[in-house]
N, C-alpha and C positions, 0 to 999 in steps of 0.2 A: 660584328663589323663587316663588310664586303670583300677588306685586301685588308692583309697583313706581313709588314715583314718584319722578322724576330732574328736579332741576333746576326746578321748577316758582313758578311767578309767577304774582300773580294782583293786580288793584290796582282799587279805585275808587276814591274822592278820597285815598288814599295809599296805597301797598302793604302787601296784608295778608301775601304770603306770598314772600318774597324766597329763590329758590334751595332749595327745600324738596327735602330726598331721605330716604324712608323705603322701607326692602321689608317685607312681610311673607313666612315661610318655610311652605311643606307643613308641616298639621297644628300649626300654631302661632298661640298667642295673645299675641299683642303688645299694651302698653299705651303709649297716648298719652296726656301728662299735658302739661296748660300750664294760666297764668292766664287768666279771662275774656278775652277781645279778641285774645288771640295765634296767632289763623287757625286750629284745630281743626276748627271747623262748615264753613269755609269750604272746608276739606281735602276732607270729608267728602264735602259737595256737589259736587265736584269729581270725586272719586272713585265716584259714581255718575252723573256725567254730568249733571246738572243745572245744572253752569254750565261752562265752559272754561277751561283757563287762556289765560295772557295769552305766559306761554313755557312751554317744556320740555317732556317727557313722561309719558304714563302707560302703564300696563304691564300685560294679565292674561294670566298664565300665556305670557310672554314675546313676546306680541302687544300692539303697540300698540291702542288704543283706536280708532285711525282704522280698523283691520282689522278691525273689529265692526263694519259698519253695518245691521245687523240688531239694532235694539234689544232683540227679546225673546229672542234666542240669549244677547246679553249678559247679561241679568237674571235668564236660569235660572241662571245661574253667581254672579254677585255681587248679594246682598241687603243691605238696610238695617235696623238694628230703632232706633226716635225716641227721644229724651228724654222726650216725656208720651203714656205709652200710648194713654189715651183719644182723644186729638185725633188717633192714628195711624190710628182706624178711623171706618168708618161707620158714624153712632149706629142708622143705620135698619135694618142688615143685623141677621142673626143670627149668632152666631160659627160656626156651619157657612157663611154665605154668604161669611165674612171670608176661612174659609180654602180654599175653594173657588175662590176668584177667581183665587189668582194657577197652581193648575191647570188652570185655564179659561183662561186668557189666554197663562201662560207654557210650559206645560208640553204634552206628546203621551200624555199620560196617561187612558186609555180612559175613558168616562164611566163605565160600571160597578166598575173599578177606585177611581173618586174617594173614595168613601165609605171604603173600605178604607185609604186614604191619610189622609184625613180622620182617623178615629179613633189611626190610628199617630201622627197629629202631635200630636192631644191628647193623648194617652196618656205620650206622651215630656217632656211641659212638666206630667205631674202633674197635668193636670185632669181631672174625670168628663165622662162624654159625657152626664151632664145639661145640662152647659151649651151644648151645641150649639144648642138654638133659643132661647140666651137672647139679649138686648139689650147692647151692652156698657155701655148706662150702667148695668145692670145688677151689674154685676164689681167687683169691689174694683179697688185699684190693682195687686196685683200680681200676679191673676189676669189684670188687661189685658195687663199686660207678657208675662204665661205666653202667653197667646195672641197677641200679636206676634213672641213669640219662634219659636212653632210654624209662623204665617206666612211668616216670612221660610225656614227651614227647608224645606217642606212640599216645595217642588222642587228639594232636593237640593243646594244652589250649594256651591261651593266657598269663597268667598269671603265673611265679612259682616261690615258695619260698623255698628259699637255705639255709640250716640253717646250719651251721659249715659244709660244704660238702666237705672241706680237710683237716680238723682239725685232723681226723682218722688217715692220710697220714703221709708215711715219704716223706720228701722233694724231690725229685726227683718226687716222683709220684704228688705232689701237684703243681709243674710246668706243668704238664702232663693236669692236669685236669681244669686248670684254663684256659689255651690254647684250651680246649676244649671245656668250657664254653663259650667262646667267639664265638665260631666259631658255634656253636650250637644255638645260641643266634641269629647271623643272620641268620642262614639259617634257624630257624623255623619263625622267625618274632615275636617271644613272647617278654615279659618282663619278667626281673627278678630281684626278691628284695634279694640280695647276704646276710645274717647276719655272722657276723663275728666277730673276737677277733682282728683280723689279716688283719692289715691295709696296708700292704705291698700286702697283697692277693688282698685285696681289690681295691685298687691305680693299679692295674695290670690288671684291666677288667673291674670296674666299671667306667659306664658314670658320676655321681655323687655319693658324699660319704653322709649321714648324720650321722652325732654324739650325738649317744643317753649317756645320763647320769641321774640317779636318774628317771627313767620311762618318760621323757619327751626327744624332739629331742632338742639340745639344739645348733647346727649349721648345717649348708648344707655348703659344698666346694668342687672344681674339683679336682680329685687326682693328679693334678701336685701341688697340695697346701699342699704339705706333710707337710713342715717346722709346719704350720700351723695349722694343724689335728693332728700332732705329739703333739706339743702343749696340745690341746684341749683333747687326749686321754688320756694325763700323768696327769689328773686333777684327 
């Protein structure tokens, strides 16, 4: 397994995660579905080291998170794509600056190679090079999310968390982004954990779907088991 959560507990004023266990394998897309408030985003924040669990263990590539004291080394391997693409980017930067930032801060890619990597990243999400000098304010929602995907993958991480990556987009753009996600996963060889409340969207791209309820995983199913999944998520 590339990533594992083992018996994760997290409470604020009440329990949010209760003995949660979940794993993502190499070259796999795992969908995580559950109702609002079940703890999906809290799990994502903990997985990205934005918060600490109260108990339990998180492992990446078989190593406990505590064994990654160098956060740069960790974030070279683990990245995240957020729900609202416009809010996830600095509106004062250009698309070029947004894509260059992880190369500059996380990677050891030489300066002379950065332009090539930026061009490759933009091409991988099917955006023209003419957008490099644009502000995020001038991008459509679909374009902005494609830039976010390019930024997450530009350092060639092995594990990417997608937190509701299509929920802020209209139906036609959602379908395009879902197709792109599967294409990117195959092309990059990275593993994805895609968090969503949209079961049908997950069924289109996921190899396996975990159902979350009240802070724990209650079932794991294959996408073809839609009827069973729909009954579980209707709880």
